Steps between C-alpha positions, in 0.01 A plus 500: 500500500550121481313455827214707365473293184570168670775257418280322247370813332532361145322179600219705651480697175437169323210431735351842418563482125170504304620235253596263785172563681302440181686178425441374853127584477481310169664195660270519802194508273628211290583287804180560697394135478849349485545220756875464449776739600415857414732763362406763754699740715553229764675281240713790377607593854564135598723471194686820594547401862630153418742647247620761745554241775707282266691809385591579861578142599730443204641853499427562129493875555199573278313813607169463674336736254610291201367184662166656596469678167550174308261311725225761477523505122567137406135391463322825404453370145267224618193706413620534140571129492144424608344757265720474191710184535828690527751303710501677834877531522502692170201713601654568842825615336311735269309656789809514724700670224259793527470500879867469599636825353192689618565382857865598510689183404808560287548346156740238642271415791203475264693265271588274794139491622365437150746213451385347828132535402556353155670191644288439811316212335809334351629182658845573359571723797734796455832519686492448876497830684326694224171684542353267238591187697361649821172593329466157343549308826295734717210506253482120504569478873224743592231245427362317804403173329542315828195684633289525185170313495512488118845349460355173365365679191778758456683493168840523670680167488555314823874570472447876485241533775627642825421216738678662795651829607851531362592862562 
């Protein structure tokens, strides 16, 4: 049965969820002319993969599905931020709170993912080894500032720009 559904069956349910798909379409429409980093599927997967690599390298023991679930959901509120001014971490949490139980995540798993999403913009990073700390670092680390032709006009400070590959 597990082989039939795939090891990441809950993550794949997120990708098929109508609310997630609608949020991603809204972001894509809003960012059509954006010259800076986009909040597309490539960014979400880069974030997930960096977090999972760090998880394996440091032996944190966080499940792959939790990492990918958090990464796929952490920016889905961007469309609401663009349209209504709602901070995207809050909007992402509201959307994720609907999606997570409908895709098979338990109440405890959902709470952990929602905590990671709500703190992914906060510099006061959560405890080392937590899903929240992984999401924070991988989200920031996923940006290829070193290769961006618009880095001179980007609002990120020089200290926060990724000037080289670190992970």
